[in-house]
PDB file of N, CA, C and O in Angstrom, chain B, residues numbered from 101:
ATOM      1  N   MET B 101      20.294  28.238  -2.559  1.00  0.00           N
ATOM      2  CA  MET B 101      19.757  29.424  -2.729  1.00  0.00           C
ATOM      3  C   MET B 101      20.212  30.119  -1.375  1.00  0.00           C
ATOM      4  O   MET B 101      20.520  29.563  -0.321  1.00  0.00           O
ATOM      5  N   ARG B 102      20.157  32.159  -1.819  1.00  0.00           N
ATOM      6  CA  ARG B 102      20.404  32.849  -0.965  1.00  0.00           C
ATOM      7  C   ARG B 102      19.469  32.561   0.346  1.00  0.00           C
ATOM      8  O   ARG B 102      18.694  31.638   0.093  1.00  0.00           O
ATOM      9  N   ASN B 103      19.327  33.020   1.527  1.00  0.00           N
ATOM     10  CA  ASN B 103      18.336  32.455   2.600  1.00  0.00           C
ATOM     11  C   ASN B 103      18.012  31.504   2.997  1.00  0.00           C
ATOM     12  O   ASN B 103      17.041  31.485   3.753  1.00  0.00           O
ATOM     13  N   GLY B 104      18.736  30.231   2.629  1.00  0.00           N
ATOM     14  CA  GLY B 104      17.694  29.076   3.124  1.00  0.00           C
ATOM     15  C   GLY B 104      16.567  28.842   2.121  1.00  0.00           C
ATOM     16  O   GLY B 104      15.953  27.887   2.597  1.00  0.00           O
ATOM     17  N   THR B 105      16.153  29.094   1.335  1.00  0.00           N
ATOM     18  CA  THR B 105      14.863  29.313   0.476  1.00  0.00           C
ATOM     19  C   THR B 105      14.601  27.798   0.221  1.00  0.00           C
ATOM     20  O   THR B 105      13.670  27.071   0.568  1.00  0.00           O
ATOM     21  N   ASP B 106      15.780  27.554  -0.533  1.00  0.00           N
ATOM     22  CA  ASP B 106      15.311  26.103  -1.507  1.00  0.00           C
ATOM     23  C   ASP B 106      16.830  25.034  -0.174  1.00  0.00           C
ATOM     24  O   ASP B 106      18.061  25.030  -0.171  1.00  0.00           O
ATOM     25  N   LEU B 107      16.318  24.699   0.246  1.00  0.00           N
ATOM     26  CA  LEU B 107      17.586  23.971   1.673  1.00  0.00           C
ATOM     27  C   LEU B 107      17.786  22.067   0.748  1.00  0.00           C
ATOM     28  O   LEU B 107      18.601  21.203   1.071  1.00  0.00           O
ATOM     29  N   ALA B 108      16.721  21.981  -0.398  1.00  0.00           N
ATOM     30  CA  ALA B 108      17.204  20.323  -0.648  1.00  0.00           C
ATOM     31  C   ALA B 108      18.794  20.578  -1.907  1.00  0.00           C
ATOM     32  O   ALA B 108      19.844  19.983  -2.150  1.00  0.00           O
ATOM     33  N   ALA B 109      18.005  21.937  -2.427  1.00  0.00           N
ATOM     34  CA  ALA B 109      19.184  22.118  -3.493  1.00  0.00           C
ATOM     35  C   ALA B 109      20.694  22.620  -2.556  1.00  0.00           C
ATOM     36  O   ALA B 109      21.795  22.221  -2.936  1.00  0.00           O
ATOM     37  N   ASP B 110      20.570  23.377  -1.525  1.00  0.00           N
ATOM     38  CA  ASP B 110      21.256  23.639  -1.454  1.00  0.00           C
ATOM     39  C   ASP B 110      22.133  22.068  -0.482  1.00  0.00           C
ATOM     40  O   ASP B 110      23.315  21.934  -0.800  1.00  0.00           O
ATOM     41  N   ALA B 111      21.945  21.702  -0.114  1.00  0.00           N
ATOM     42  CA  ALA B 111      22.355  20.448   0.630  1.00  0.00           C
ATOM     43  C   ALA B 111      22.891  19.105  -0.815  1.00  0.00           C
ATOM     44  O   ALA B 111      23.819  18.303  -0.710  1.00  0.00           O
ATOM     45  N   GLY B 112      22.286  19.210  -1.597  1.00  0.00           N
ATOM     46  CA  GLY B 112      22.511  18.295  -3.130  1.00  0.00           C
ATOM     47  C   GLY B 112      21.607  17.169  -3.048  1.00  0.00           C
ATOM     48  O   GLY B 112      21.826  16.151  -3.705  1.00  0.00           O
ATOM     49  N   CYS B 113      20.519  17.292  -2.221  1.00  0.00           N
ATOM     50  CA  CYS B 113      19.656  16.123  -2.286  1.00  0.00           C
ATOM     51  C   CYS B 113      19.006  16.070  -4.039  1.00  0.00           C
ATOM     52  O   CYS B 113      18.734  16.932  -4.874  1.00  0.00           O
ATOM     53  N   THR B 114      18.954  14.493  -3.996  1.00  0.00           N
ATOM     54  CA  THR B 114      18.276  13.945  -5.541  1.00  0.00           C
ATOM     55  C   THR B 114      17.181  13.336  -5.254  1.00  0.00           C
ATOM     56  O   THR B 114      17.186  12.461  -4.388  1.00  0.00           O
ATOM     57  N   SER B 115      16.052  13.678  -5.917  1.00  0.00           N
ATOM     58  CA  SER B 115      14.862  12.656  -5.104  1.00  0.00           C
ATOM     59  C   SER B 115      14.963  11.614  -6.537  1.00  0.00           C
ATOM     60  O   SER B 115      14.961  12.032  -7.695  1.00  0.00           O
ATOM     61  N   PRO B 116      15.052  10.134  -6.103  1.00  0.00           N
ATOM     62  CA  PRO B 116      15.040   9.082  -6.818  1.00  0.00           C
ATOM     63  C   PRO B 116      13.787   9.223  -8.204  1.00  0.00           C
ATOM     64  O   PRO B 116      12.577   9.405  -8.073  1.00  0.00           O
ATOM     65  N   SER B 117      14.707   9.041  -9.702  1.00  0.00           N
ATOM     66  CA  SER B 117      13.325   8.925 -10.406  1.00  0.00           C
ATOM     67  C   SER B 117      11.972   7.999 -10.399  1.00  0.00           C
ATOM     68  O   SER B 117      11.588   7.308  -9.455  1.00  0.00           O
ATOM     69  N   LEU B 118      11.408   8.134 -11.539  1.00  0.00           N
ATOM     70  CA  LEU B 118       9.911   7.603 -11.498  1.00  0.00           C
ATOM     71  C   LEU B 118      10.325   6.061 -11.802  1.00  0.00           C
ATOM     72  O   LEU B 118       9.405   5.256 -11.665  1.00  0.00           O
ATOM     73  N   ALA B 119      11.673   5.508 -12.222  1.00  0.00           N
ATOM     74  CA  ALA B 119      11.381   4.638 -12.630  1.00  0.00           C
ATOM     75  C   ALA B 119      11.580   3.918 -11.605  1.00  0.00           C
ATOM     76  O   ALA B 119      10.730   3.048 -11.417  1.00  0.00           O
ATOM     77  N   VAL B 120      12.924   4.024 -10.433  1.00  0.00           N
ATOM     78  CA  VAL B 120      13.229   3.950  -9.252  1.00  0.00           C
ATOM     79  C   VAL B 120      12.080   3.289  -8.454  1.00  0.00           C
ATOM     80  O   VAL B 120      11.986   2.161  -7.971  1.00  0.00           O
ATOM     81  N   LEU B 121      11.361   4.190  -8.465  1.00  0.00           N
ATOM     82  CA  LEU B 121      10.341   4.261  -7.649  1.00  0.00           C
ATOM     83  C   LEU B 121       9.657   3.039  -7.651  1.00  0.00           C
ATOM     84  O   LEU B 121       9.493   2.195  -6.769  1.00  0.00           O
ATOM     85  N   THR B 122       9.195   3.131  -9.125  1.00  0.00           N
ATOM     86  CA  THR B 122       8.352   1.906  -9.521  1.00  0.00           C
ATOM     87  C   THR B 122       8.500   0.777  -9.374  1.00  0.00           C
ATOM     88  O   THR B 122       7.616   0.033  -8.949  1.00  0.00           O
ATOM     89  N   ALA B 123       9.990   0.311  -9.791  1.00  0.00           N
ATOM     90  CA  ALA B 123      10.839  -0.836  -9.280  1.00  0.00           C
ATOM     91  C   ALA B 123      10.527  -1.504  -8.204  1.00  0.00           C
ATOM     92  O   ALA B 123      10.050  -2.634  -8.099  1.00  0.00           O
ATOM     93  N   THR B 124      11.014  -0.246  -6.895  1.00  0.00           N
ATOM     94  CA  THR B 124      10.998  -0.311  -5.532  1.00  0.00           C
ATOM     95  C   THR B 124       9.493  -0.692  -5.113  1.00  0.00           C
ATOM     96  O   THR B 124       9.238  -1.601  -4.323  1.00  0.00           O
ATOM     97  N   VAL B 125       8.654   0.010  -5.657  1.00  0.00           N
ATOM     98  CA  VAL B 125       6.738  -0.351  -5.155  1.00  0.00           C
ATOM     99  C   VAL B 125       6.633  -1.355  -5.566  1.00  0.00           C
ATOM    100  O   VAL B 125       6.830  -2.239  -4.732  1.00  0.00           O
ATOM    101  N   LEU B 126       6.261  -1.864  -7.095  1.00  0.00           N
ATOM    102  CA  LEU B 126       5.940  -2.616  -7.621  1.00  0.00           C
ATOM    103  C   LEU B 126       5.755  -4.096  -7.228  1.00  0.00           C
ATOM    104  O   LEU B 126       4.981  -4.817  -7.857  1.00  0.00           O
ATOM    105  N   PRO B 127       6.280  -4.419  -6.464  1.00  0.00           N
ATOM    106  CA  PRO B 127       6.214  -5.769  -5.250  1.00  0.00           C
ATOM    107  C   PRO B 127       6.096  -6.124  -4.268  1.00  0.00           C
ATOM    108  O   PRO B 127       6.019  -7.237  -3.747  1.00  0.00           O
ATOM    109  N   TRP B 128       6.062  -4.559  -3.753  1.00  0.00           N
ATOM    110  CA  TRP B 128       5.443  -4.597  -2.141  1.00  0.00           C
ATOM    111  C   TRP B 128       3.814  -4.443  -2.762  1.00  0.00           C
ATOM    112  O   TRP B 128       2.846  -4.973  -2.216  1.00  0.00           O
ATOM    113  N   LEU B 129       3.761  -3.852  -3.642  1.00  0.00           N
ATOM    114  CA  LEU B 129       2.557  -3.489  -3.824  1.00  0.00           C
ATOM    115  C   LEU B 129       1.609  -4.649  -4.238  1.00  0.00           C
ATOM    116  O   LEU B 129       0.398  -4.756  -4.044  1.00  0.00           O
ATOM    117  N   ALA B 130       2.709  -5.712  -5.023  1.00  0.00           N
ATOM    118  CA  ALA B 130       1.819  -6.468  -5.459  1.00  0.00           C
ATOM    119  C   ALA B 130       1.848  -7.647  -3.874  1.00  0.00           C
ATOM    120  O   ALA B 130       0.743  -8.066  -3.530  1.00  0.00           O
ATOM    121  N   VAL B 131       2.693  -7.955  -3.296  1.00  0.00           N
ATOM    122  CA  VAL B 131       2.401  -8.409  -2.084  1.00  0.00           C
ATOM    123  C   VAL B 131       1.187  -7.932  -1.177  1.00  0.00           C
ATOM    124  O   VAL B 131       0.527  -8.810  -0.622  1.00  0.00           O
ATOM    125  N   ILE B 132       0.848  -6.595  -0.990  1.00  0.00           N
ATOM    126  CA  ILE B 132       0.147  -6.217  -0.091  1.00  0.00           C
ATOM    127  C   ILE B 132      -1.188  -6.754  -0.759  1.00  0.00           C
ATOM    128  O   ILE B 132      -2.057  -7.328  -0.103  1.00  0.00           O
ATOM    129  N   LEU B 133      -1.292  -6.468  -2.401  1.00  0.00           N
ATOM    130  CA  LEU B 133      -2.696  -6.635  -2.789  1.00  0.00           C
ATOM    131  C   LEU B 133      -3.149  -8.211  -2.397  1.00  0.00           C
ATOM    132  O   LEU B 133      -4.083  -8.471  -1.640  1.00  0.00           O
ATOM    133  N   MET B 134      -2.052  -9.494  -3.259  1.00  0.00           N
ATOM    134  CA  MET B 134      -2.328 -10.751  -3.268  1.00  0.00           C
ATOM    135  C   MET B 134      -2.626 -11.257  -1.297  1.00  0.00           C
ATOM    136  O   MET B 134      -3.426 -12.090  -0.870  1.00  0.00           O
ATOM    137  N   THR B 135      -1.641 -10.377  -0.493  1.00  0.00           N
ATOM    138  CA  THR B 135      -1.883 -11.058   0.703  1.00  0.00           C
ATOM    139  C   THR B 135      -3.560 -10.748   1.480  1.00  0.00           C
ATOM    140  O   THR B 135      -4.115 -11.621   2.147  1.00  0.00           O
ATOM    141  N   GLY B 136      -4.156  -9.410   1.239  1.00  0.00           N
ATOM    142  CA  GLY B 136      -5.547  -9.359   0.828  1.00  0.00           C
ATOM    143  C   GLY B 136      -6.466  -9.643   0.362  1.00  0.00           C
ATOM    144  O   GLY B 136      -7.510  -9.374   0.957  1.00  0.00           O
ATOM    145  N   LEU B 137      -6.517 -10.362  -1.000  1.00  0.00           N
ATOM    146  CA  LEU B 137      -6.869 -10.625  -1.732  1.00  0.00           C
ATOM    147  C   LEU B 137      -7.293 -12.627  -1.145  1.00  0.00           C
ATOM    148  O   LEU B 137      -8.337 -13.278  -1.136  1.00  0.00           O
ATOM    149  N   LEU B 138      -5.547 -13.010  -0.665  1.00  0.00           N
ATOM    150  CA  LEU B 138      -5.733 -13.735  -0.205  1.00  0.00           C
ATOM    151  C   LEU B 138      -6.754 -14.194   1.301  1.00  0.00           C
ATOM    152  O   LEU B 138      -7.658 -15.003   1.511  1.00  0.00           O
ATOM    153  N   ALA B 139      -6.153 -13.372   1.962  1.00  0.00           N
ATOM    154  CA  ALA B 139      -7.270 -13.174   2.956  1.00  0.00           C
ATOM    155  C   ALA B 139      -8.902 -13.045   3.168  1.00  0.00           C
ATOM    156  O   ALA B 139      -9.577 -13.611   4.028  1.00  0.00           O
ATOM    157  N   GLY B 140      -9.261 -12.305   2.329  1.00  0.00           N
ATOM    158  CA  GLY B 140     -10.709 -12.273   1.536  1.00  0.00           C
ATOM    159  C   GLY B 140     -11.293 -13.238   0.968  1.00  0.00           C
ATOM    160  O   GLY B 140     -12.507 -13.268   1.168  1.00  0.00           O
ATOM    161  N   ALA B 141     -10.841 -14.100   0.284  1.00  0.00           N
ATOM    162  CA  ALA B 141     -11.042 -15.622  -0.156  1.00  0.00           C
ATOM    163  C   ALA B 141     -11.351 -16.413   1.306  1.00  0.00           C
ATOM    164  O   ALA B 141     -12.412 -16.920   1.669  1.00  0.00           O
ATOM    165  N   VAL B 142     -10.273 -16.357   1.902  1.00  0.00           N
ATOM    166  CA  VAL B 142     -10.466 -17.430   2.768  1.00  0.00           C
ATOM    167  C   VAL B 142     -11.486 -17.215   4.247  1.00  0.00           C
ATOM    168  O   VAL B 142     -11.975 -18.104   4.946  1.00  0.00           O
ATOM    169  N   VAL B 143     -11.588 -15.723   4.410  1.00  0.00           N
ATOM    170  CA  VAL B 143     -13.105 -15.480   5.150  1.00  0.00           C
ATOM    171  C   VAL B 143     -14.300 -15.361   4.613  1.00  0.00           C
ATOM    172  O   VAL B 143     -15.440 -15.573   5.026  1.00  0.00           O
ATOM    173  N   GLY B 144     -13.709 -14.869   3.311  1.00  0.00           N
ATOM    174  CA  GLY B 144     -15.397 -15.328   2.368  1.00  0.00           C
ATOM    175  C   GLY B 144     -16.073 -17.062   2.362  1.00  0.00           C
ATOM    176  O   GLY B 144     -17.219 -17.512   2.370  1.00  0.00           O
ATOM    177  N   TRP B 145     -14.484 -17.779   2.342  1.00  0.00           N
ATOM    178  CA  TRP B 145     -14.781 -19.192   2.435  1.00  0.00           C
ATOM    179  C   TRP B 145     -15.576 -19.770   3.391  1.00  0.00           C
ATOM    180  O   TRP B 145     -16.568 -20.492   3.294  1.00  0.00           O
ATOM    181  N   ILE B 146     -14.784 -19.192   4.630  1.00  0.00           N
ATOM    182  CA  ILE B 146     -15.191 -19.593   6.175  1.00  0.00           C
ATOM    183  C   ILE B 146     -16.652 -19.315   5.919  1.00  0.00           C
ATOM    184  O   ILE B 146     -17.457 -20.214   5.677  1.00  0.00           O
ATOM    185  N   SER B 147     -17.012 -17.830   5.991  1.00  0.00           N
ATOM    186  CA  SER B 147     -18.279 -17.282   6.345  1.00  0.00           C
ATOM    187  C   SER B 147     -19.417 -18.071   4.972  1.00  0.00           C
ATOM    188  O   SER B 147     -20.626 -18.153   5.191  1.00  0.00           O
ATOM    189  N   ARG B 148     -18.987 -18.435   4.024  1.00  0.00           N
ATOM    190  CA  ARG B 148     -20.114 -19.286   2.977  1.00  0.00           C
ATOM    191  C   ARG B 148     -20.161 -20.701   4.130  1.00  0.00           C
ATOM    192  O   ARG B 148     -21.234 -20.906   4.697  1.00  0.00           O
ATOM    193  N   ARG B 149     -19.032 -21.582   4.411  1.00  0.00           N
ATOM    194  CA  ARG B 149     -19.225 -22.720   5.141  1.00  0.00           C
ATOM    195  C   ARG B 149     -20.106 -22.816   6.174  1.00  0.00           C
ATOM    196  O   ARG B 149     -20.987 -23.655   6.360  1.00  0.00           O
ATOM    197  N   GLY B 150     -19.738 -21.736   6.924  1.00  0.00           N
ATOM    198  CA  GLY B 150     -20.376 -21.107   8.158  1.00  0.00           C
ATOM    199  C   GLY B 150     -22.190 -21.538   7.972  1.00  0.00           C
ATOM    200  O   GLY B 150     -22.954 -22.084   8.767  1.00  0.00           O
ATOM    201  N   GLY B 151     -22.391 -21.064   6.699  1.00  0.00           N
ATOM    202  CA  GLY B 151     -23.725 -21.293   6.583  1.00  0.00           C
ATOM    203  C   GLY B 151     -24.539 -19.858   6.172  1.00  0.00           C
ATOM    204  O   GLY B 151     -25.754 -19.725   6.027  1.00  0.00           O
ATOM    205  N   ASP B 152     -23.611 -18.957   6.049  1.00  0.00           N
ATOM    206  CA  ASP B 152     -23.651 -17.440   5.365  1.00  0.00           C
ATOM    207  C   ASP B 152     -24.944 -17.690   3.912  1.00  0.00           C
ATOM    208  O   ASP B 152     -25.179 -18.869   3.650  1.00  0.00           O
ATOM    209  N   ASN B 153     -25.574 -16.787   3.202  1.00  0.00           N
ATOM    210  CA  ASN B 153     -25.765 -16.028   2.247  1.00  0.00           C
ATOM    211  C   ASN B 153     -24.682 -16.258   0.813  1.00  0.00           C
ATOM    212  O   ASN B 153     -24.251 -17.384   1.058  1.00  0.00           O
ATOM    213  N   PRO B 154     -24.374 -16.057   0.197  1.00  0.00           N
ATOM    214  CA  PRO B 154     -23.518 -15.526  -1.078  1.00  0.00           C
ATOM    215  C   PRO B 154     -23.468 -13.951  -0.356  1.00  0.00           C
ATOM    216  O   PRO B 154     -22.751 -13.338   0.435  1.00  0.00           O
ATOM    217  N   TRP B 155     -24.537 -13.755  -1.052  1.00  0.00           N
ATOM    218  CA  TRP B 155     -23.832 -12.207  -0.507  1.00  0.00           C
ATOM    219  C   TRP B 155     -23.016 -11.557   0.745  1.00  0.00           C
ATOM    220  O   TRP B 155     -22.111 -10.725   0.818  1.00  0.00           O
ATOM    221  N   LEU B 156     -23.820 -12.389   1.782  1.00  0.00           N
ATOM    222  CA  LEU B 156     -23.269 -12.065   2.971  1.00  0.00           C
ATOM    223  C   LEU B 156     -21.928 -12.128   3.217  1.00  0.00           C
ATOM    224  O   LEU B 156     -21.233 -11.289   3.789  1.00  0.00           O
ATOM    225  N   ALA B 157     -21.470 -13.643   2.540  1.00  0.00           N
ATOM    226  CA  ALA B 157     -19.801 -14.385   2.720  1.00  0.00           C
ATOM    227  C   ALA B 157     -18.893 -13.083   1.964  1.00  0.00           C
ATOM    228  O   ALA B 157     -17.876 -12.591   2.454  1.00  0.00           O
ATOM    229  N   LEU B 158     -19.659 -12.585   0.395  1.00  0.00           N
ATOM    230  CA  LEU B 158     -18.893 -11.710  -0.164  1.00  0.00           C
ATOM    231  C   LEU B 158     -18.198 -10.468   0.492  1.00  0.00           C
ATOM    232  O   LEU B 158     -17.043 -10.044   0.454  1.00  0.00           O
ATOM    233  N   ARG B 159     -19.475 -10.005   1.175  1.00  0.00           N
ATOM    234  CA  ARG B 159     -19.484  -8.863   2.010  1.00  0.00           C
ATOM    235  C   ARG B 159     -18.037  -9.000   3.004  1.00  0.00           C
ATOM    236  O   ARG B 159     -17.058  -8.266   2.869  1.00  0.00           O
ATOM    237  N   HIS B 160     -18.131  -9.861   3.789  1.00  0.00           N
ATOM    238  CA  HIS B 160     -17.229 -10.235   4.987  1.00  0.00           C
ATOM    239  C   HIS B 160     -15.815 -10.621   4.210  1.00  0.00           C
ATOM    240  O   HIS B 160     -14.797 -10.784   4.883  1.00  0.00           O
ATOM    241  N   GLY B 161     -15.793 -10.758   2.788  1.00  0.00           N
ATOM    242  CA  GLY B 161     -14.560 -11.197   2.026  1.00  0.00           C
ATOM    243  C   GLY B 161     -14.106  -9.859   1.746  1.00  0.00           C
ATOM    244  O   GLY B 161     -12.925  -9.534   1.865  1.00  0.00           O
ATOM    245  N   LEU B 162     -14.931  -9.155   1.412  1.00  0.00           N
ATOM    246  CA  LEU B 162     -14.351  -7.696   0.891  1.00  0.00           C
ATOM    247  C   LEU B 162     -14.019  -6.695   2.010  1.00  0.00           C
ATOM    248  O   LEU B 162     -13.122  -5.860   1.896  1.00  0.00           O
ATOM    249  N   LEU B 163     -14.743  -6.819   3.023  1.00  0.00           N
ATOM    250  CA  LEU B 163     -14.800  -5.879   3.837  1.00  0.00           C
ATOM    251  C   LEU B 163     -13.401  -6.301   4.401  1.00  0.00           C
ATOM    252  O   LEU B 163     -12.844  -5.334   4.920  1.00  0.00           O
ATOM    253  N   THR B 164     -12.449  -7.791   4.471  1.00  0.00           N
ATOM    254  CA  THR B 164     -11.405  -8.002   4.844  1.00  0.00           C
ATOM    255  C   THR B 164     -10.426  -7.370   3.637  1.00  0.00           C
ATOM    256  O   THR B 164      -9.450  -6.633   3.781  1.00  0.00           O
ATOM    257  N   VAL B 165     -10.792  -7.705   2.856  1.00  0.00           N
ATOM    258  CA  VAL B 165      -9.356  -7.239   1.881  1.00  0.00           C
ATOM    259  C   VAL B 165      -9.232  -5.800   2.491  1.00  0.00           C
ATOM    260  O   VAL B 165      -8.131  -5.336   2.789  1.00  0.00           O
ATOM    261  N   VAL B 166     -10.471  -5.072   2.675  1.00  0.00           N
ATOM    262  CA  VAL B 166     -10.209  -3.568   2.760  1.00  0.00           C
ATOM    263  C   VAL B 166      -9.551  -3.517   4.054  1.00  0.00           C
ATOM    264  O   VAL B 166      -8.431  -3.019   4.164  1.00  0.00           O
ATOM    265  N   ALA B 167     -10.165  -3.990   5.010  1.00  0.00           N
ATOM    266  CA  ALA B 167      -9.382  -3.696   6.174  1.00  0.00           C
ATOM    267  C   ALA B 167      -8.221  -4.042   6.303  1.00  0.00           C
ATOM    268  O   ALA B 167      -7.631  -3.386   7.161  1.00  0.00           O
ATOM    269  N   SER B 168      -7.513  -4.959   5.708  1.00  0.00           N
ATOM    270  CA  SER B 168      -5.943  -5.526   5.901  1.00  0.00           C
ATOM    271  C   SER B 168      -5.164  -4.544   4.556  1.00  0.00           C
ATOM    272  O   SER B 168      -3.982  -4.294   4.791  1.00  0.00           O
ATOM    273  N   VAL B 169      -5.614  -4.083   3.446  1.00  0.00           N
ATOM    274  CA  VAL B 169      -5.072  -3.965   2.803  1.00  0.00           C
ATOM    275  C   VAL B 169      -5.186  -2.246   2.956  1.00  0.00           C
ATOM    276  O   VAL B 169      -4.175  -1.921   3.579  1.00  0.00           O
ATOM    277  N   GLY B 170      -5.438  -1.865   2.860  1.00  0.00           N
ATOM    278  CA  GLY B 170      -5.661  -0.228   3.315  1.00  0.00           C
ATOM    279  C   GLY B 170      -4.882   0.723   4.194  1.00  0.00           C
ATOM    280  O   GLY B 170      -4.515   1.872   3.945  1.00  0.00           O
ATOM    281  N   PRO B 171      -4.659  -0.246   5.623  1.00  0.00           N
ATOM    282  CA  PRO B 171      -2.923   0.425   6.419  1.00  0.00           C
ATOM    283  C   PRO B 171      -2.288   0.179   5.399  1.00  0.00           C
ATOM    284  O   PRO B 171      -2.051   1.084   4.598  1.00  0.00           O
ATOM    285  N   LEU B 172      -1.840  -1.179   5.177  1.00  0.00           N
ATOM    286  CA  LEU B 172      -0.382  -1.240   4.186  1.00  0.00           C
ATOM    287  C   LEU B 172      -0.286  -0.633   3.163  1.00  0.00           C
ATOM    288  O   LEU B 172       0.882  -0.505   2.795  1.00  0.00           O
ATOM    289  N   LEU B 173      -1.247  -0.064   2.342  1.00  0.00           N
ATOM    290  CA  LEU B 173      -1.384   0.883   1.412  1.00  0.00           C
ATOM    291  C   LEU B 173      -1.088   2.286   1.988  1.00  0.00           C
ATOM    292  O   LEU B 173      -0.539   3.172   1.333  1.00  0.00           O
ATOM    293  N   ALA B 174      -1.403   2.382   2.975  1.00  0.00           N
ATOM    294  CA  ALA B 174      -1.344   4.072   3.573  1.00  0.00           C
ATOM    295  C   ALA B 174       0.164   3.695   3.867  1.00  0.00           C
ATOM    296  O   ALA B 174       0.818   4.403   3.101  1.00  0.00           O
ATOM    297  N   VAL B 175       0.846   3.075   4.462  1.00  0.00           N
ATOM    298  CA  VAL B 175       2.195   3.162   4.891  1.00  0.00           C
ATOM    299  C   VAL B 175       3.112   2.827   3.489  1.00  0.00           C
ATOM    300  O   VAL B 175       4.236   3.293   3.304  1.00  0.00           O
ATOM    301  N   LEU B 176       2.527   2.089   2.714  1.00  0.00           N
ATOM    302  CA  LEU B 176       3.491   2.587   1.505  1.00  0.00           C
ATOM    303  C   LEU B 176       3.390   3.406   0.816  1.00  0.00           C
ATOM    304  O   LEU B 176       4.125   3.690  -0.130  1.00  0.00           O
ATOM    305  N   THR B 177       2.081   4.131   1.326  1.00  0.00           N
ATOM    306  CA  THR B 177       2.002   5.380   0.547  1.00  0.00           C
ATOM    307  C   THR B 177       3.164   6.887   1.158  1.00  0.00           C
ATOM    308  O   THR B 177       3.511   7.927   0.598  1.00  0.00           O
ATOM    309  N   LEU B 178       3.432   6.352   2.404  1.00  0.00           N
ATOM    310  CA  LEU B 178       4.117   7.083   3.317  1.00  0.00           C
ATOM    311  C   LEU B 178       5.683   7.115   3.333  1.00  0.00           C
ATOM    312  O   LEU B 178       6.478   7.991   3.673  1.00  0.00           O
ATOM    313  N   VAL B 179       5.860   5.693   2.785  1.00  0.00           N
ATOM    314  CA  VAL B 179       7.454   5.686   2.811  1.00  0.00           C
ATOM    315  C   VAL B 179       7.792   5.906   0.948  1.00  0.00           C
ATOM    316  O   VAL B 179       8.958   6.091   0.600  1.00  0.00           O
ATOM    317  N   VAL B 180       7.136   5.878   0.335  1.00  0.00           N
ATOM    318  CA  VAL B 180       7.124   5.892  -0.804  1.00  0.00           C
ATOM    319  C   VAL B 180       7.139   7.725  -0.974  1.00  0.00           C
ATOM    320  O   VAL B 180       7.725   8.157  -1.966  1.00  0.00           O
ATOM    321  N   ASN B 181       6.479   8.770   0.023  1.00  0.00           N
ATOM    322  CA  ASN B 181       6.713   9.961  -0.282  1.00  0.00           C
ATOM    323  C   ASN B 181       7.737  10.276   0.686  1.00  0.00           C
ATOM    324  O   ASN B 181       8.427  11.283   0.524  1.00  0.00           O
ATOM    325  N   LEU B 182       7.884   9.598   1.566  1.00  0.00           N
ATOM    326  CA  LEU B 182       9.424   9.635   1.888  1.00  0.00           C
ATOM    327  C   LEU B 182      10.834   9.507   1.594  1.00  0.00           C
ATOM    328  O   LEU B 182      11.836  10.000   2.113  1.00  0.00           O
ATOM    329  N   ALA B 183      10.626   8.619   0.505  1.00  0.00           N
ATOM    330  CA  ALA B 183      11.662   8.132  -0.213  1.00  0.00           C
ATOM    331  C   ALA B 183      12.325   9.645  -0.991  1.00  0.00           C
ATOM    332  O   ALA B 183      13.541   9.805  -0.886  1.00  0.00           O
ATOM    333  N   GLY B 184      11.659  10.517  -1.610  1.00  0.00           N
ATOM    334  CA  GLY B 184      11.768  11.934  -2.171  1.00  0.00           C
ATOM    335  C   GLY B 184      12.203  12.669  -1.356  1.00  0.00           C
ATOM    336  O   GLY B 184      12.775  13.594  -1.933  1.00  0.00           O
ATOM    337  N   GLN B 185      12.280  12.838   0.510  1.00  0.00           N
ATOM    338  CA  GLN B 185      12.587  14.178   0.827  1.00  0.00           C
ATOM    339  C   GLN B 185      14.424  13.748   1.131  1.00  0.00           C
ATOM    340  O   GLN B 185      15.165  12.776   0.987  1.00  0.00           O
ATOM    341  N   CYS B 186      14.487  14.903   1.531  1.00  0.00           N
ATOM    342  CA  CYS B 186      16.632  15.199   1.477  1.00  0.00           C
ATOM    343  C   CYS B 186      16.584  14.037   3.044  1.00  0.00           C
ATOM    344  O   CYS B 186      15.676  14.026   3.874  1.00  0.00           O
ATOM    345  N   ARG B 187      17.591  13.338   3.056  1.00  0.00           N
ATOM    346  CA  ARG B 187      17.850  12.388   4.225  1.00  0.00           C
ATOM    347  C   ARG B 187      19.377  13.314   4.702  1.00  0.00           C
ATOM    348  O   ARG B 187      20.045  12.948   5.669  1.00  0.00           O
TER     349      ARG B 187
END
């Protein structure tokens, strides 16, 4: 376009389709979630074996899941958003 108002169109950039993004992201999403759930289960089990009551062990496990999965999902979201940008 004129005056550089649409630089992506001027540069001929194309963003990946939803199917391509989904096929790229789903394996990483599964790995992140499964790793977080495994870490939470291990921490909850260790907490329970250490003498904590079931609710406290559950809390430790859930907090571990959130603490381990949250930053990784944020990075994955950033990568997906950057994938649509012009290179």
